[in-house]
Each structure stands twice: as C-alpha cells, then as structure tokens.
N, C-alpha and C positions, 0 to 999 in steps of 0.2 A: 727809285724802283722798289716796289714792295714785293717781296718773294713770299708766296703762300704755299708753294708745293716744292717738294724736293726735286722733282723733274725740272721745274722752272729754274731752280738754282743750278742744276747741272748744265742746262742750256746756257745760262749766263757765264758759267765757268768756261765752257767750251769756247766762248768768244774772247777770253782773255789771252792775249798773245803769249807764246812760249819763247824759249831761247832762240835767237837768230843763229848764233854760232856756239853751240854747247861746248864747254871746256871739260875735258876728261879729268884734268887735275882737280876740279871741284866736284866731280861725279854728278854732272848736271843732267838728270833725267826728270822730265816733267811728270808731276803727279796727275794721273788721269782724272778727268772731270767727274767720273762716277765715284771714284774713291774720295776725292775732295768734298763732293756734295754730301756723300753719306756720312763722312766724319763730322762735317760742320753741322749737319742736321741733327746728329746725335748729340754733339756738343751743345747746340742750342737747347735741345730738350732737357739737358742736364743743368741748364741755367748758366752756361759759361760763355755765351756769345752776346745775346741781346743786352743792351745797356751796360756792356762791359768794355774795359780797355784791353786791347789785344796786341800781343807782340808776335810777329811772324819772323822767327829766327832762322836765318838761312832762307830768305823768302824767294829767291829767284826773281821771277817776274811779278811776284806779288799776289799769287792766287789766293792764299789763305787770308791775307790782310784785306784784299779787295772784297772777297766773298763774305768776310765777316761784316763788313760795312753794309752789304746787301741784306744781311740778317739783323740789321739795326744795332750793331755795336756802337758804343759811344765814340770810340776813336780807335785807330789802329796804327801801328808802326811796323815797318818792314826793314830788316837789316840783311845785307848780303855783301860779300866781298867783291862781287862782279859788277863793276860800274855800268857795263852795257845792259845787264839785266835790270838794274835799278832804273836806268833811263827808260826802258820799255815800261816798267811799272808806273813811273811818273807820267809818261805819255798816256797810259791807259786811264789813270784816274782823271787826268785832264779831259780826255775824250768823253769819259762817263760822267764828268762833272760831280765827282765825289769829294766831299770836304772832310776835314778832321782825320786825314790820313797822311802819314809822313813816311818817306823812304830814306834810309841812310846807307851810304857805302861804308862798310866796316868789316874788319877781320875779327872773327871770334877770339883769336888769340890775343888781340889787343883789347877787345871788350872785357875779356876775362881779367885784365890787369889795369884797365882804365877806370880810375875813380870818378871821372867825369860822367861816365855812362852809368848812372845810378837810378834810372827810372824804375818805377814799380808798376806792374801791370796786374790786371785780374787774371788773365789767361795768356799763356804762351803756347804757340803751335810750332813745332820744329820737326823738320824732316832732314836730319843731318846726313852728310855723306856716310855711307855704310863702312868706309874705311879701307876698301880694297885698293883704290887708286888715289885717294885724296892726298895730294902732295907727297905721296910715298909714305905717309904717316898713318899707321894703323892706330886706332883708338881715338881718332879725332872726334868721334861721336860723344866721348866723355866730356869734352869741353862744352858741347851743346847742352848736355844733361846738367852739368854744374851751373851753367848760366840760367837754364830753365828754372831750376830751384831757387836761384838767387833773385830772379826778376819777377816771379809771379806766384800767385797763390795756387793756381791750377795749371798743369801742363799736359799737353797732348804730344806724344813723342813717338816717331816712327823708328822701327828697328827690324832687322832681319829676324824672322821667327826663331831660328835656331839659336839665337843669342838670348832667348827669353830669360833664362835663369840668371845670367850675368847682369842683364839690365835691371831685373827686379831687385837683386842684391845691391847693385850700385845706387839705384834710387833710394832704397831703404837706408843705406848708409849716409845718404845726403839728407835724410830727414823726410823723405817722401813716402807716401802710402799709395799703393796701386789700388784703384777702385774699380776700374773697368779695363777690358782688353778687347780691341776690335781687330778682326783678322781679315786680311785682304790678299788677293793675288795681284801683285804690283807688276805692271807690264814694263819691261825694259825694251824700249823700241830700238830698232836698228839706227843708232845715232852716230857711232864712231866708226872709223875705217876698219878697225880690227873685228867688228861684229860680222859674223857670217850668217846668222839667222835674222829673219825679218823682225822677229820679236820673241821674247821669252818671258815667262812670268816667274817671279820669286815670291815666296811666302813671307808676308810682312805682318807684324803686330804693331798696332798703335796703342800705347798705354795712356790711360788717364791717371795722372798722379796728383794727389793733393799734398801741398807743402805743409807738413805738420811740425816743422822745426820752429 
C-alpha cells in the first residue's frame, strides 16, 4: 500500500483495530487516527520515517509501528506489556501482509534493565502512560523517556502539556535536544467504568528530540 496523502494515512489508521478490553492499570487510551496521521506525516517530512528503523515503545495495538511501514519505513518493532494488544497487532500485520515488522511482549521496567534488549533504531515513537493511574506509580513516563534516548537517534514523545518544562529539562539532562513541538487536543474516550463524560480532551505536546549524547 502506497500512501500519498495524509488523509489516506488517516483512513488506513482508522482501520487498525484498537484495544478489545482496555486496562486502566496501563492507561490504555487509543491515539486518534487524526493525531497519529498528523504526527507521522510531520515525522516523515523531517526525514524520520521513510527508509528508517522504527521503535514503537508502548505500542498498544501497533498503530505507529504499522503506520510507519505504510510510509515506507525499512522495519519496525513494537513493544508493549499487554499480550492481548500485541496479539491484535500481530493479527493486523498478518491481515495486511506487512513484512519487516515485529511485536514483542515486554515490560519497560525489564527492558530498562535487560542487557539483551540492546537494539538500536533510527526513530522511536512513544506515547507513555501519563502517570495518573499507571500501576499506581507516578513518573512511569520517565522510564519511557530514558529508553527512548537509549534506543534511538530521534524520539517523538507524548506528554501532558502542563508538564512541558519538566519534560524539556529531563530530556536535556539525558542528552537530548528538543527541536520541534506538536500540540494536540487528545481525546480521552469514555473507556472505563468511572468515566462520567462521553469524552473529554486534554492538551498534549509531542516533542521531537534529537539524541546529542
């Protein structure tokens, strides 16, 4: 499948299955097709997708890994702790007949300590849990940030807008340089029992970080 327009990419992303049974412990909220398409289109224009190796860290059902392959990435790897989400991702690439893509069930806490996971990628895309509910552990996004700088030359990293200053400082301390910021209204759909609204938007920034260490 050759994607020549952003709208065509968005349509393709809309057809990628989402979580069947989202788990609040992992803060599983799907990234909207419009946000994913816009980010990837910008990333491609900056030379970070086509003919590159991509890591989708905390990949869920594989939206960014799969979509990167539709934009002519060389290869892609998706990692997520949720085996049911990885199963959906694997089934999707089989149905779409996409090659050079791999999905791994893995916990970022173990990857952070696991010397066997030492792959190097051109670009990492990560939409980590924002930390409000994730395993009851705030600051889980820091692990994703550290891994992003360890595994790739360029990272695209999602964060709540109000944490901007902290994120910039944290990445700079890791040897990263912020080059671009993309702003989105991220929809949190009515996914879990405690939700009383059908949907609400939160302000999110996606940072592009170049690893200068």
